[in-house]
N, C-alpha and C positions, 0 to 999 in steps of 0.2 A: 250514920257514918258520912263523913265527907273527907276531902283530902288532908285536912288538918289533924284527923284523928289517928293517922298512922305515922310513926316517925320515920325519918330517913335512916339509912344504915342498916346493919344486921338485925334481923327479927325473924321470929318464927310465928306464923299464923295458924292457929289450931281451930278446929270446929268450923272448918269450911265445908262445902259440898261442891261437886263438879260431876258433869256427866260421866257415866262408867266408861262410854265408848272412846273418850278422850284419853284415858289412862289404861286402856287395854284390859278392861274388865266387863263383864256382863251386868246387865241391870240398868237401872235409871239414875237417879242422882246418888252418889256414893260419898261417904266421909273422906276428907282430904286435909292433909297438914302440908303447909309449905313454908320451907325454911329459906331465907334469902340473905346472901352475903356477896359483897362485890358485884352486885348488879346481876348475879346468877342464882338460880335455884339450886340448893345443896342439900345434901344430907344433914339433917339437924339432929338436936336443936342448936340454934345460934341466937344470940343476942336476946332481947326482950320477947317473952312468950305472950301472945295477944289472942284472946278468945274472940272469935269472929261471929260467934252467935248462930251459926248455921248458914252463913251467907254463901250464896252461889258464886264461885270463881271460875273464870274462863280465860284462855289464852287471848292476847290481843287479836283483833279481827282482820280479816283479808276482804277487801272490797274490790271484787275482779271486774266489775263493769260499771265505769263511771264516765262523765262527760265534763271534766274540769274546765275545758275551753268555753263550754256553753253557759256554765252555771251562773246564777244570779243576775241574768240579763232581764228577768221578768219586769221589773219596774220600768224599763224603757222599751220592752218588746213582749208585751203580754199576748198570749195566744187568743185571737179574737173570737173563737168559738169552741175551743177546747178539743177540736179535732186533730187528727194526724196530719192532714194537709194544711191546716191552720198553723200547727207548729212547724212543718217543714218550709213554708213560704215565709213565715216570720222570722225564723232562724236565719234563712239565706239572706233576707234583706238586712238583718242587723249585722251579720258577718261582713258583708260588704261595706256597710257604713261605719262600723265601729271596732272591728277587731284588729286594731293596731297592737303592737307588742305590749305596750304599757297597759292597755285594758286588759288584755288575756293574762298577764302576769298578776296584776291586782285581784282578779277574780280568782284565779287558781290559787293564789296564797291564801285568800280568805277562806276558801273551801278546805284546803288543807289544814288549816288552824282549826276549824271546826271538827273535822274527821279525827285529827290528833286528840283533841279534848274528849271526843267520844269513845276513844279507845281503839282506833284503827292503826295498824303498824305497816300495812302494805296495800297499794291501790294500783289497778290498771285502768288508765283513762284512754278513751277513744278521742282522736282529734281530727276535726274536720280538715280534709287535706286536699280539697281542690285549690290548685295554684291561683293566686300566690299565697294562699293561706298556710300551707304546709311549710314554706319557707319562713313564714313568720311565726307560727305557733310551736314547731318542733324546737327552735332555739330557745324559746321560752320554757318549754318543758325540760330541756337539758339544764337550764339554770335552776328550775324548780328542783329537779332530782338532785342537783348538788347541794342546794341550800337545805333541803330536808334530809339529806343522808343522815343515817343514825336515828331518825325520828320515824319516817314513813319511806318505805322503799317504793320506788315509783316505776312503772312501766308505761309505755305509750303504744297504741295501735292506731294506725291511719284509719280514716273513715272516708271511703270512696264508693260512690255507686258502681255497681258491677258493669253497667253499660259504658263506663270510661276505662274499663281495664282491658288495655291493648298492648301488645309488645312494642308499639310505637306511640306517639302522642305524649302525654304528660305522665302516665303512670310509671314508665321506667325511672324518671326523675324522683317521683314520690317514693317508690321502692328503694332508691338509693339513699334517700334522706332518712327512711326508717331504718335501714341497715346501718347507717352512720350513727344513728342514735340508739343503737342497741334496742330496737323496737320490736314490734309484732306487725305482720302485714294483715290488713284488715280491709273488708269491703261490705257492702250492703247488697244482698241478693234478692231478687225478685224475678217472676217468670218472663224475662225478656226472650225473644225467639231463639237467641244465639248464647243462651246461658251456659251451655256446655263448652263451647269455644272460649268464652270469657273466662270460665274457671280454669281451662287449660293455661291460658295465659297467666292467670293469677299464680297457679301452682308453679309455672315456670320461674317466676321470680322469687317465690318463697323458697324453692329449692336452690336457685341461684345464689342467694344470700344466706341460705341456711336459717330461715325465720320460722317461728311458730306462726299460726294463722288464727284470725278471730273474726268470725262473721256475724253480722246483723242479718237474721233469717226470718222470712215470713212473718213480719210484723203487721199482721192484717187478719180480719175474720174470715177472708175469702178461702172457702176450702179448696178451691182449685190452685192455690198457691202452694206449690210443694217443692220449693227450691231446697228444703233440707234433704230430701230424697236425693237430689242431684248433687249437693255437696258431699254427702255420705258416699255415693257412687264414685265420685271423682277422686276422693280421698284413697278409696280402695283401689281404683285404676291406676293411679300414679304411684301406688305403694308409699304414700307420703308419711314419713316416719316422724315428723315433728308433731308437736301438740296442736290440736285443732279445736277451737272452741265455737259453739254455735249458740248465739243468743236470742232471746225471745221465742221463736218457734211457735207463735200464738195459732197459726190456722190449723195445725194438726188437731187442736181440740175440737174443731168443727167437721172434721172428716168423719166418714163411717169407720166403725171400729176395726173392720178387717184391713182398710187402707192404712189407718193410723199404726196398727200393729205391724204391718209390713215395713213402713218406714222406721219404726222404732228398732225393728230387727236390723236394718242396714245401719242406723246410727250406732247401735251396739257393736256390730261387726267392724265398723270403720273405727271404733274407739274415740268417738267424739266426746268432748265435754260439753255439757249443756249448761247454760246459765239462764235462770229465769229472773225476770224483773218484774215482780208482781205489782208493785205501787204504781209505776209508770204505765203498765200494761192495763191495769184496772181503770186508770185515769183516761186513757185514749180509747181503747177498744170498745167497739159497740156504742159509740157516742153518737146520738142523733137528736137534734133539737126537738124537744117536746115529748121524747120517747124514753121510757125507762129501759136501761141496758138490761139484756137478757142472758148475758154470761160474764164471767169474771176476767176474760182476757188472757188467761195465763196458759201456758204449755201443760202437757200431760206429765207432770213431776212424778206422780205415783207409778205410772205405767213405765216411764223411763228408768227410774231407779229399780223397779222389779225386774227389768230386763238386763240389769247390770251397768246401765250407763251412769257415769259420774254426773251428778246434778248438784249445782250450786245456786245461791241466790245472791243479788247484789243490789245496790242503790239505784243505779241508772242515772237519769237527769235529776238536777237540783235547782228549783227556782228559775226554770227557763220554760219556753213554750211547749216542751214535750212533757214536763211535770211541773205543776206550779208550786210544789211544795218540797219537803225533804230537807235534810241537813247533813248528809253522808254520815248518818248514825246507824251503825249495824245492829244495834239492839232494837231500833225501830224496825228495821228490814226484818229481823227475826220475828218480832210481834206481829208485823202485818202479814208476812209470808205464812205464818202459822194459822192466822185467821182466814185469809183469803184462800190458801191451798189446802186448808184442813190437815195441817201436819200433825196435830194432836190426834190421838188414838190411832195412830198408824206406825208404830214402832218407837224405838228409843234412840236412833241414830241420826236424826235430821239435823241435830246440831253440827254434825260434821260438814254440812252443806254451807256454812257460814265461816268455817274455819279450815278443816282438812282438805276438803274437796277443792275450794278455790286456790289454795295454796299449791296444790298438785297440779291444777290446770294451767296455772301461770309460771310455775317453777319457782315459786317463793319457798323459803325455809318452812318446813313443817311445824305448825304450832304445837307446843308441848308444855306441859306442867311438870316434866320429870327433872331430876337433878341434872345439871348441866345445861338446861335451857335458859335462855335469857329470861330474867323476871319481869316480863312484859304481860301483865295480868290485868284483867277487869274484874272488879269485885262489886257486887250489887247488894242492896239490903235484902232482896228477896231470897227466901229459903226453900222456896218451891216453884214449880213451872208456872202455876196460876198466879202466884205473887209476882213472878218476873214479868209475864205478859199482861198483867192487869194495870200496871203503871209504866210511865216512861223511863223509870230508873234514873232520873235526872240527878239523884244524889250518889250515883256509883263512884267507886274509887277506881282511878286508872294508875297503876303502876308502871313505869318504864324504867328499865334498869334497876328494878326493886324499890325505887322511891316514888311517892305519890306526886303527880303532876298537878299544877294549876289548871282546873277544867274550866276556867272563864272562857266563855264563847265570844268571838269577835262580834262587834256591833255592826248591824246592817248600815248604820249611818256612815260607816267607813267608805261604803261604795257610792254614796249619794253623788259625788262629784262626777262619777262615770255615767250617770243616768239622766244627765240634762240633754 
């Protein structure tokens, strides 16, 4: 199957399969019929009846943790050694040298075209926000949000080191820009001596502007880095009622079990949403020259889910110093997360972590294959989980508004003029 095999207009797709948990049923993959008319899933049948041969159908994806502003700079700003510090310093230098509005806009648009072709309908991006960059990148984001309206719904979260979060200085200006952009307030937490005070100031502005929050947390293998615990405690202390997402949370996997369990209990009590970034974390974490990595770099997704915590997975970085690969392809994220985190043999609802859970965490419309929902659907040739994860599904069909889209990916050569 490819996009030319399905006609536009009304049609009824029979002999599909979908995960039972996505349609309110028990079990694994279950039979499904989808009737489409006027861009919407309807009670059928309507139009031509097409046998899909047992293909798996999913709602279009939500990618809740990306970095569109960093994407695709690798050709001019490669990580010199593959380490986290190598990424941090390389990105910082490239941002100062190259991140004019035209550069950021071209790379964002390129990334969005790829995500759309792969079947993504909603994205949250983090935006490096040290001034003057926030004043450059957020206006670009707003233009992209308008340009892509109706195709990909976009949110933006500022990205600021927690040691720069004060009630004076530049953070109030950044928070105002985020609020003006209808965004999410974000920061990177690590164990600075005054972390509690910095988080107090952070939540002051989140409450002032009534903003959701999104933190990069403990992106390290150091078990002494337990800022996740402090974030959870501060959410509880402040009675913060908006949604709070915490990403990465790597170090908890290296802590003693009893310590990790106590932190997970606080995360559950605080109602935090956890997003794991397995591809980027496995790329960066435990990397030492000449030494084989000893762990996979990811957070404790099984234990968090068992404690009732909302767990999602997302792309994270794309072809930049933090991750040299990737294409904002959520089927790739599903496949790699399943392998890296051993999601197989562990229940039948993990697919929600690529669809339902991130939509809830971000406040996007819930994905649905029920009558009345938009006919935004990804259909693969695969008929089972092992077929789905064995291949990249590059011949998938993506329906938007019920019609197949042209899935031609943008050519990397388009960005060559930016890489000189």
